[in-house]
C-alpha positions as protocol buffer text, in pm:
chain_id: "A"
residue {
  index: 1
  type: UNK
  ca { x: 641 y: 919 z: 6385 }
}
residue {
  index: 2
  type: UNK
  ca { x: 1015 y: 884 z: 6354 }
}
residue {
  index: 3
  type: UNK
  ca { x: 1219 y: 990 z: 6053 }
}
residue {
  index: 4
  type: UNK
  ca { x: 1519 y: 825 z: 5890 }
}
residue {
  index: 5
  type: UNK
  ca { x: 1778 y: 947 z: 5645 }
}
residue {
  index: 6
  type: UNK
  ca { x: 1819 y: 728 z: 5336 }
}
residue {
  index: 7
  type: UNK
  ca { x: 2179 y: 667 z: 5233 }
}
residue {
  index: 8
  type: UNK
  ca { x: 2265 y: 504 z: 4900 }
}
residue {
  index: 9
  type: UNK
  ca { x: 2604 y: 348 z: 4976 }
}
residue {
  index: 10
  type: UNK
  ca { x: 2661 y: 255 z: 4611 }
}
residue {
  index: 11
  type: UNK
  ca { x: 2607 y: 600 z: 4462 }
}
residue {
  index: 12
  type: UNK
  ca { x: 2572 y: 916 z: 4672 }
}
residue {
  index: 13
  type: UNK
  ca { x: 2234 y: 1087 z: 4643 }
}
residue {
  index: 14
  type: UNK
  ca { x: 2226 y: 1429 z: 4480 }
}
residue {
  index: 15
  type: UNK
  ca { x: 2029 y: 1572 z: 4775 }
}
residue {
  index: 16
  type: UNK
  ca { x: 1960 y: 1442 z: 5127 }
}
residue {
  index: 17
  type: UNK
  ca { x: 1650 y: 1225 z: 5158 }
}
residue {
  index: 18
  type: UNK
  ca { x: 1474 y: 1219 z: 5496 }
}
residue {
  index: 19
  type: UNK
  ca { x: 1159 y: 1005 z: 5508 }
}
residue {
  index: 20
  type: UNK
  ca { x: 893 y: 913 z: 5761 }
}
residue {
  index: 21
  type: UNK
  ca { x: 933 y: 559 z: 5900 }
}
residue {
  index: 22
  type: UNK
  ca { x: 601 y: 378 z: 5862 }
}
residue {
  index: 23
  type: UNK
  ca { x: 574 y: 33 z: 6022 }
}
residue {
  index: 24
  type: UNK
  ca { x: 215 y: 9 z: 6148 }
}
residue {
  index: 25
  type: UNK
  ca { x: -58 y: -150 z: 5936 }
}
residue {
  index: 26
  type: UNK
  ca { x: -269 y: 168 z: 5935 }
}
residue {
  index: 27
  type: UNK
  ca { x: 25 y: 385 z: 5836 }
}
residue {
  index: 28
  type: UNK
  ca { x: 123 y: 150 z: 5552 }
}
residue {
  index: 29
  type: UNK
  ca { x: -238 y: 125 z: 5432 }
}
residue {
  index: 30
  type: UNK
  ca { x: -286 y: 501 z: 5424 }
}
residue {
  index: 31
  type: UNK
  ca { x: 57 y: 566 z: 5273 }
}
residue {
  index: 32
  type: UNK
  ca { x: 46 y: 889 z: 5074 }
}
residue {
  index: 33
  type: UNK
  ca { x: -327 y: 888 z: 4993 }
}
residue {
  index: 34
  type: UNK
  ca { x: -472 y: 1241 z: 4988 }
}
residue {
  index: 35
  type: UNK
  ca { x: -125 y: 1379 z: 5064 }
}
residue {
  index: 36
  type: UNK
  ca { x: 16 y: 1689 z: 4901 }
}
residue {
  index: 37
  type: UNK
  ca { x: 293 y: 1626 z: 4644 }
}
residue {
  index: 38
  type: UNK
  ca { x: 630 y: 1541 z: 4797 }
}
residue {
  index: 39
  type: UNK
  ca { x: 924 y: 1776 z: 4795 }
}
residue {
  index: 40
  type: UNK
  ca { x: 1256 y: 1650 z: 4657 }
}
residue {
  index: 41
  type: UNK
  ca { x: 1391 y: 1567 z: 5005 }
}
residue {
  index: 42
  type: UNK
  ca { x: 1077 y: 1406 z: 5155 }
}
residue {
  index: 43
  type: UNK
  ca { x: 918 y: 1062 z: 5140 }
}
residue {
  index: 44
  type: UNK
  ca { x: 784 y: 758 z: 5321 }
}
residue {
  index: 45
  type: UNK
  ca { x: 949 y: 427 z: 5412 }
}
residue {
  index: 46
  type: UNK
  ca { x: 697 y: 142 z: 5441 }
}
residue {
  index: 47
  type: UNK
  ca { x: 842 y: -131 z: 5664 }
}
residue {
  index: 48
  type: UNK
  ca { x: 723 y: -493 z: 5656 }
}
residue {
  index: 49
  type: UNK
  ca { x: 810 y: -781 z: 5890 }
}
residue {
  index: 50
  type: UNK
  ca { x: 1009 y: -975 z: 5629 }
}
residue {
  index: 51
  type: UNK
  ca { x: 1098 y: -996 z: 5259 }
}
residue {
  index: 52
  type: UNK
  ca { x: 782 y: -1077 z: 5060 }
}
residue {
  index: 53
  type: UNK
  ca { x: 645 y: -969 z: 4724 }
}
residue {
  index: 54
  type: UNK
  ca { x: 278 y: -958 z: 4827 }
}
residue {
  index: 55
  type: UNK
  ca { x: 339 y: -775 z: 5156 }
}
residue {
  index: 56
  type: UNK
  ca { x: 547 y: -507 z: 4983 }
}
residue {
  index: 57
  type: UNK
  ca { x: 294 y: -436 z: 4707 }
}
residue {
  index: 58
  type: UNK
  ca { x: 154 y: -84 z: 4691 }
}
residue {
  index: 59
  type: UNK
  ca { x: -148 y: 90 z: 4543 }
}
residue {
  index: 60
  type: UNK
  ca { x: -173 y: 444 z: 4413 }
}
residue {
  index: 61
  type: UNK
  ca { x: -545 y: 496 z: 4472 }
}
residue {
  index: 62
  type: UNK
  ca { x: -616 y: 850 z: 4595 }
}
residue {
  index: 63
  type: UNK
  ca { x: -253 y: 949 z: 4530 }
}
residue {
  index: 64
  type: UNK
  ca { x: -265 y: 1254 z: 4304 }
}
residue {
  index: 65
  type: UNK
  ca { x: 101 y: 1262 z: 4195 }
}
residue {
  index: 66
  type: UNK
  ca { x: 361 y: 1021 z: 4055 }
}
residue {
  index: 67
  type: UNK
  ca { x: 623 y: 863 z: 4282 }
}
residue {
  index: 68
  type: UNK
  ca { x: 959 y: 695 z: 4268 }
}
residue {
  index: 69
  type: UNK
  ca { x: 915 y: 359 z: 4439 }
}
residue {
  index: 70
  type: UNK
  ca { x: 1221 y: 161 z: 4548 }
}
residue {
  index: 71
  type: UNK
  ca { x: 1191 y: -191 z: 4692 }
}
residue {
  index: 72
  type: UNK
  ca { x: 1472 y: -290 z: 4930 }
}
residue {
  index: 73
  type: UNK
  ca { x: 1532 y: -631 z: 5089 }
}
residue {
  index: 74
  type: UNK
  ca { x: 1645 y: -713 z: 5446 }
}
residue {
  index: 75
  type: UNK
  ca { x: 2009 y: -699 z: 5339 }
}
residue {
  index: 76
  type: UNK
  ca { x: 1970 y: -340 z: 5219 }
}
residue {
  index: 77
  type: UNK
  ca { x: 1985 y: -427 z: 4849 }
}
residue {
  index: 78
  type: UNK
  ca { x: 1759 y: -251 z: 4600 }
}
residue {
  index: 79
  type: UNK
  ca { x: 1562 y: -531 z: 4431 }
}
residue {
  index: 80
  type: UNK
  ca { x: 1331 y: -323 z: 4208 }
}
residue {
  index: 81
  type: UNK
  ca { x: 1235 y: 35 z: 4117 }
}
residue {
  index: 82
  type: UNK
  ca { x: 946 y: 190 z: 3931 }
}
residue {
  index: 83
  type: UNK
  ca { x: 794 y: 525 z: 3846 }
}
residue {
  index: 84
  type: UNK
  ca { x: 452 y: 472 z: 4005 }
}
residue {
  index: 85
  type: UNK
  ca { x: 178 y: 660 z: 3823 }
}
residue {
  index: 86
  type: UNK
  ca { x: -100 y: 838 z: 4010 }
}
residue {
  index: 87
  type: UNK
  ca { x: -417 y: 635 z: 4059 }
}
residue {
  index: 88
  type: UNK
  ca { x: -261 y: 310 z: 3930 }
}
residue {
  index: 89
  type: UNK
  ca { x: -431 y: 14 z: 4107 }
}
residue {
  index: 90
  type: UNK
  ca { x: -127 y: -188 z: 4219 }
}
residue {
  index: 91
  type: UNK
  ca { x: 248 y: -231 z: 4185 }
}
residue {
  index: 92
  type: UNK
  ca { x: 448 y: -541 z: 4283 }
}
residue {
  index: 93
  type: UNK
  ca { x: 822 y: -581 z: 4322 }
}
residue {
  index: 94
  type: UNK
  ca { x: 988 y: -835 z: 4091 }
}
residue {
  index: 95
  type: UNK
  ca { x: 1169 y: -982 z: 4395 }
}
residue {
  index: 96
  type: UNK
  ca { x: 1079 y: -1004 z: 4766 }
}
residue {
  index: 97
  type: UNK
  ca { x: 1136 y: -687 z: 4970 }
}
residue {
  index: 98
  type: UNK
  ca { x: 1097 y: -574 z: 5329 }
}
residue {
  index: 99
  type: UNK
  ca { x: 1114 y: -198 z: 5267 }
}
residue {
  index: 100
  type: UNK
  ca { x: 926 y: 17 z: 5020 }
}
residue {
  index: 101
  type: UNK
  ca { x: 1070 y: 365 z: 4973 }
}
residue {
  index: 102
  type: UNK
  ca { x: 830 y: 619 z: 4824 }
}
residue {
  index: 103
  type: UNK
  ca { x: 978 y: 953 z: 4724 }
}
residue {
  index: 104
  type: UNK
  ca { x: 958 y: 1228 z: 4463 }
}
residue {
  index: 105
  type: UNK
  ca { x: 929 y: 1114 z: 4101 }
}
residue {
  index: 106
  type: UNK
  ca { x: 1240 y: 1316 z: 4014 }
}
residue {
  index: 107
  type: UNK
  ca { x: 1459 y: 1079 z: 4222 }
}
residue {
  index: 108
  type: UNK
  ca { x: 1407 y: 765 z: 4011 }
}
residue {
  index: 109
  type: UNK
  ca { x: 1751 y: 782 z: 3848 }
}
residue {
  index: 110
  type: UNK
  ca { x: 1922 y: 786 z: 4190 }
}
residue {
  index: 111
  type: UNK
  ca { x: 1837 y: 420 z: 4264 }
}
residue {
  index: 112
  type: UNK
  ca { x: 1927 y: 112 z: 4058 }
}
residue {
  index: 113
  type: UNK
  ca { x: 1873 y: -258 z: 4121 }
}
residue {
  index: 114
  type: UNK
  ca { x: 2176 y: -385 z: 4314 }
}
residue {
  index: 115
  type: UNK
  ca { x: 2245 y: -59 z: 4498 }
}
residue {
  index: 116
  type: UNK
  ca { x: 2310 y: -85 z: 4873 }
}
residue {
  index: 117
  type: UNK
  ca { x: 2089 y: 135 z: 5090 }
}
residue {
  index: 118
  type: UNK
  ca { x: 2109 y: 218 z: 5462 }
}
residue {
  index: 119
  type: UNK
  ca { x: 1872 y: 399 z: 5697 }
}
residue {
  index: 120
  type: UNK
  ca { x: 1991 y: 625 z: 5979 }
}
residue {
  index: 121
  type: UNK
  ca { x: 1742 y: 734 z: 6242 }
}
residue {
  index: 122
  type: UNK
  ca { x: 1722 y: 1111 z: 6288 }
}
């Protein structure tokens, strides 16, 4: 599985963030279930075919730690963020998104609605 570096063009991140690029249905479905807690510089980028609210929804079943979740549209704009709580049934973005960034809970303050985000393949 390939990895990408997440760049917040609006506000530099405090620490580098390199995440696994997850575009297959099985990868997106499994997500971070039964995964060990993420380190500060690790995460997962769930990639959909297009901007949609329903397609970019996530669940936290079998996830034993809280996450920062950042929804990003095709234009690279952050459209929503949330601190996703362990075992919560479902989260939806307030606006359509193509990308769902899941990373350490401590990174929530680094992303705000309206920020511009880029991904660089490693």
